[in-house]
PLY file of the C-alpha trace (Angstrom):
ply
format ascii 1.0
element vertex 73
property float x
property float y
property float z
element edge 72
property int vertex1
property int vertex2
end_header
0.33 -0.15 0.33
3.07 2.40 0.32
4.00 2.43 -2.87
0.69 2.67 -3.86
0.42 6.24 -1.76
3.96 7.17 -3.21
2.70 7.07 -6.81
-0.96 8.71 -6.02
1.38 11.86 -4.82
3.90 11.59 -8.05
6.68 9.89 -6.55
7.11 6.19 -8.12
9.61 4.70 -9.54
10.40 7.62 -11.82
11.31 9.31 -8.46
9.23 12.81 -10.46
7.19 14.01 -7.39
4.03 16.01 -9.87
1.96 17.26 -6.87
5.62 19.11 -5.97
5.85 19.98 -8.97
2.82 21.91 -8.82
3.03 23.61 -6.05
6.24 24.52 -7.55
4.45 26.03 -10.50
2.11 27.70 -8.37
4.90 29.17 -5.84
6.77 30.70 -9.45
3.16 32.18 -10.92
2.35 34.14 -7.83
6.50 35.51 -7.98
6.02 36.53 -11.10
2.88 38.05 -11.20
4.50 40.33 -8.58
5.01 44.04 -9.18
8.46 42.80 -6.97
9.79 40.50 -9.51
12.82 41.84 -11.53
12.43 40.83 -15.57
15.85 38.35 -15.23
13.83 36.16 -11.74
10.76 36.03 -15.16
13.21 35.02 -17.16
14.51 32.94 -15.11
10.98 31.61 -13.14
9.54 30.95 -17.34
12.24 28.93 -18.03
11.93 26.86 -14.54
7.98 26.65 -15.48
8.94 25.59 -19.20
11.33 22.29 -17.84
8.29 21.15 -15.33
5.62 21.54 -17.35
7.04 18.93 -19.54
8.05 16.86 -16.95
4.08 17.28 -15.79
3.04 15.92 -18.93
5.78 12.87 -19.51
4.82 11.99 -16.21
0.95 11.64 -17.51
1.30 10.56 -20.41
3.10 7.18 -18.46
-0.04 7.07 -16.27
-2.30 7.56 -18.87
-0.38 4.71 -21.13
-0.86 2.41 -18.38
-4.25 2.99 -16.80
-4.63 1.73 -21.26
-2.91 -1.19 -20.65
-4.85 -2.13 -17.02
-8.09 -1.58 -19.39
-6.55 -3.82 -21.82
-5.87 -6.85 -19.59
0 1
1 2
2 3
3 4
4 5
5 6
6 7
7 8
8 9
9 10
10 11
11 12
12 13
13 14
14 15
15 16
16 17
17 18
18 19
19 20
20 21
21 22
22 23
23 24
24 25
25 26
26 27
27 28
28 29
29 30
30 31
31 32
32 33
33 34
34 35
35 36
36 37
37 38
38 39
39 40
40 41
41 42
42 43
43 44
44 45
45 46
46 47
47 48
48 49
49 50
50 51
51 52
52 53
53 54
54 55
55 56
56 57
57 58
58 59
59 60
60 61
61 62
62 63
63 64
64 65
65 66
66 67
67 68
68 69
69 70
70 71
71 72
């Protein structure tokens, strides 16, 4: 059961934590919206967010493939 709980939080065998990635994206979005954030920081946040979004999409794609495989069984 522990392994299953880990995957529901986003850990799993790949080590990618989906929930943590979403939390980081939300935090960066708030910082980008702040008037106190400089342009260099915004650029850094945007680059990091693009990487996280790419990783989240790959994670969701793998999860969907696993579900599809289960449906076929």
